[in-house]
Each structure stands twice: as C-alpha cells, then as structure tokens.
N, C-alpha and C positions, 0 to 999 in steps of 0.2 A: 697327697698322698697314695700309695699305691695302692689299686682297684682290690682287694684280700677275699677272693671269692674261699668258700668256705672248703673242707672235702666233699667230691666226686659224688651221689649217690651210688646205692649198690645197681648193679647191672638189675637184678632179678627184687621186688620184693615178698610176702607172701601171704595168703588169705586163707585165715583155716575156715572153711565152711559148714555148715549140718547140710543133711538128704534136704531141708525140705529147702535151705536158702538156695542149694546148690540146685533143684528143683522149677522156682519164682528165678533164679539165671538162664534158666536152661529157657523154660515157658513163654520169659518176658522178655529177654535180653539185655536186664538191668535189674539190680537187686537192693532195695536198703539197708540190705545186712542181717544180724540179730536182735536180739531185744537189746541188748550193751552196743552198739550202733545207735540204733532208732531215737535210744534215749540221751545219747551226747549227740547227736545229730554226723557222726563222721563214721567212715567207716574205718575201722582197726585194721592195723597191718602189722606185719613183723617182717625184719630181719634174716636171714638162715638161724644168724647165731642166738635168734629170740624165739622158733618154733615152738621148741621141746618145754624151755617155761612158760609159751601161753597154753599150748597144749595141759598141762599139770596143774594151773592155776586157775583155765577158764572150762576147761572140759574134759577134765577129770571122769571115767568109765565112760563116755561114749564112745561108738562104736558104727555112729553116720557119719564119718568126717569125711572130707575132702580137702587135700589142702595143692592151695591152686601159688602156678607160680607167677607172674603178672611181670612183666616188660617195663620198665620205667622209664623210659626212652618214650612210650607209648602214653607215658600219663600226658596229660596237661595243666 
C-alpha cells in the first residue's frame, strides 16, 4: 500500500481572542481560551477562509478582539 498523506496543513491558522484572553496570554504566557474553549476542552482555531464566518457566528458586535496568526510549523 502506498503511503497516502493528507493535504499539507496551512502555513498559518488564526485565533480570535478577546481583550481579556489576550491580557491573560500576555500576563501568564498561556491561556485556556474563552468560555467555548473551556467548555469543550480545546482551543478553537480557524483557517483564513473561516475567520469572517467565525467572527459573524461567535463574536458579532464585539469590538475588543485580536486576531492572532499562528505558525503551524511551530505547533506540536
């Protein structure tokens, strides 16, 4: 059987963070994310094509947001 690797991951993924989450990340060097992340036990990320939809579905009307760009080659 041939080794069939899936498509390569994107070079970057994106995290939409609130000001409170950003402050936690800056102060502690880590974060457990927002309410949705904590309730599901995982940090939610988006590819670039998903960012607008994620903003619309989960952050509509917020003006305290940061868009973090994460290099996937540095993720373990």
